[in-house]
Structure formats: C-alpha cells, structure tokens
C-alpha angles and dihedrals in degrees: 000000000000120000129190134197132194105216115217129187124268127193092017090289096144088225123140140157148128135267135194129191130183110207124191125170106321097336139083098226091193137354128187130185124189111188136172139172092051130137102289120248093359132119116256120202110216130186146168108240129197137160131173089222094042125096087237092223138102117280126244131205086271086079091060093112097175094047095233092136096253138078110235122202096264092048088054095053096086087057102041105017130225125319112277099169129024109213096215125165093236142001126012119022099183122114088264087078095052094118101032093121092177090070102046126093118278114219109234104211090345101308141078143178113218127190131171136160138209104024113168125218114229137191108282125201117223097029089121105251121133109277091037102273141062119236121238089255094051092049094045090049091050092049090049088051090060098260098116117104122201114212129185115200133205127083124184095208097178095042096231093132098249138074106256138161096261089115092040132252124321115265086222098055122002091211089066126068118245086238089068096052108029113107115262103176136010141182139169115241105234132179115270108242 
C-alpha cells in the first residue's frame, strides 16, 4: 500500500514538502521525503509518529501548553504520538535513533530529497496498547490505516543560520537547542486514491 503526505510548516518555519511511503506487512518497502524551506545546511531529524491514544494529526498552536508561542516536540506528542520509525540516512531506524542528528538528512541550501528502503517496524513502548507497547504488526496496520504522521524537526527561530539556544534547551535533551528538535513540518500519511 502506498501512502502520501503533504508536509506543511509548523512553528512558522516556512518549511514544506511531500512524502511517500510504501508499506507491506511489517516493513516500509520504500520511503521518500522531498522538503524545502528548512534551515539551510543543518541536520533535520525526521520520523514517523503514531500512538493509539494520539489524535494522529499535526499539532497546532493550541497545543502550546506553556504559552511560549511555539509547539515543542513533547507538546506535539498528543497530536502525532511517539516516534515509531526514525528516518535516518543509514543504520538503525528504530525509535532509539530519534535524536542521532549525525544520521539525519542535512538540508543543502534549505532543501533535501531523502530516499530509503526496507525499514522494519518494531514493537514500540508508549504507543498506548495494553501491555504498554504496540507490536510491529499493530503499528504497521495503523500506519496503513492513515494514522502515521511524518514530522521533520529543526527550526532556526532567530534566522542566524545555526541551531542555537536562543529559544532555550530542548525538552528532549538539554545538551541540544530547542531549535534542533522543535517540529518544522508535518503531514499525515494517507492512502493514495
């Protein structure tokens, strides 16, 4: 089954793009992401998110629970769910790699074209199923049903061309700036009709 997403900006990033994913059984046979309007020459973490208890949609500023004018990654989780696949350029694609910024695409002049094949779904804790985690089959089925959300992270809020701590530290890892982990673009993977 082939799914597509229109990626729209979050947090005033100016980012946009498209994504396609072909899912069969418990694998993503192929995934492609074409993004533009991103922080130039910077790494951009990207993931497929899903959660049984999540809304399985892109967040809005209504999820800004601390009223700082931006939706950070944790504030977006009720909308898009936890990471179920890390769309890295090489190596591991499990949620364990969700912050491995050395293996995510770097946007040459603010854009990139990403392509990768044979990514395997795994059991993921915190996806909301009884027992605490969804199985690979449950997650793959949910993504095929149009409940997977693709998110690209990395927003240069102050426009200085680098990720810095102007917006504070990331709520995911205090050694990283929030600019490196805040969501920049988002889209729901839906069945191609």
